[in-house]
C-alpha positions as CSV (number, residue, x, y, z in Angstrom):
1,M,-7.2,-11.4,-3.8
2,N,-4.1,-12.5,-5.1
3,F,-0.9,-10.2,-5.0
4,V,3.0,-10.4,-5.6
5,F,5.7,-8.1,-4.0
6,S,8.1,-6.4,-6.1
7,K,11.4,-6.5,-4.9
8,H,11.2,-2.5,-4.3
9,A,8.2,-2.9,-2.2
10,L,9.6,-5.6,0.2
11,E,13.1,-3.5,0.6
12,Q,10.8,-0.6,1.4
13,M,8.7,-2.2,3.9
14,E,12.0,-3.3,5.7
15,L,13.6,-0.2,5.6
16,R,10.1,1.4,7.3
17,G,9.0,-1.5,9.4
18,I,6.0,-2.6,7.6
19,S,5.0,-5.9,8.2
20,K,3.5,-8.2,5.3
21,T,0.7,-9.0,7.5
22,I,-0.2,-5.5,7.7
23,V,-0.2,-4.7,4.0
24,E,-2.0,-7.9,3.6
25,Q,-4.9,-6.4,5.9
26,I,-5.0,-3.3,4.1
27,L,-5.4,-4.8,0.8
28,E,-8.3,-6.8,2.1
29,N,-10.2,-3.9,3.8
30,P,-8.6,-0.5,2.7
31,S,-10.1,2.4,4.6
32,Q,-10.0,4.1,1.2
33,T,-8.7,3.3,-2.6
34,K,-7.6,6.1,-5.0
35,E,-6.1,5.7,-8.4
36,E,-3.4,8.0,-10.0
37,D,-2.2,7.5,-13.2
38,G,-3.0,3.8,-13.9
39,I,-1.8,2.9,-10.4
40,K,-4.3,1.9,-7.6
41,I,-3.4,3.2,-4.3
42,Y,-4.8,0.9,-0.8
43,Q,-4.6,3.3,2.7
44,S,-5.6,2.7,6.0
45,I,-4.4,4.3,9.3
46,V,-2.0,2.5,11.6
47,D,-0.8,3.4,15.0
48,N,-1.2,7.1,13.8
49,Y,0.7,6.6,10.2
50,L,-1.5,6.4,7.1
51,I,0.0,3.5,5.0
52,R,-0.2,3.6,1.4
53,I,0.2,0.8,-0.9
54,F,0.5,1.2,-4.5
55,V,-0.6,-1.2,-7.1
56,N,-0.4,-2.3,-10.7
57,E,-3.5,-3.9,-11.2
58,N,-3.2,-4.4,-15.0
59,K,-0.4,-7.3,-14.0
60,D,-1.6,-10.9,-13.4
61,P,-0.9,-11.4,-10.5
62,K,-1.3,-7.7,-9.3
63,L,2.2,-6.2,-8.2
64,I,2.6,-4.2,-5.3
65,I,5.0,-1.8,-6.2
66,T,5.6,0.1,-3.3
67,V,4.3,0.7,0.3
68,Y,5.2,3.5,2.9
69,K,4.0,5.2,5.6
70,T,3.3,9.1,6.3
71,S,2.2,11.0,9.3
72,K,0.5,13.7,6.7
73,I,-2.6,11.7,7.0
74,K,-4.9,14.8,5.8
75,K,-3.0,15.8,2.6
76,Y,-3.8,12.2,1.3
77,E,-6.9,11.0,2.9
78,S,-10.4,13.3,1.0
């Protein structure tokens, strides 16, 4: 898959201690995907946190909008 990181996504990843390697692994093999308001969300549990990656797939290449991690796993998994 072909993705590019927005400046915002890179800033948030640095702030939250999420590596590009982890993001790329989740994008290649997510445990779950969802769609909200036309944005695709890739997510997987890593080290007891749910990492969520928001992607605009209407762009070419696909644009990673933001990335964050949460301990509220049950709230976002269905």
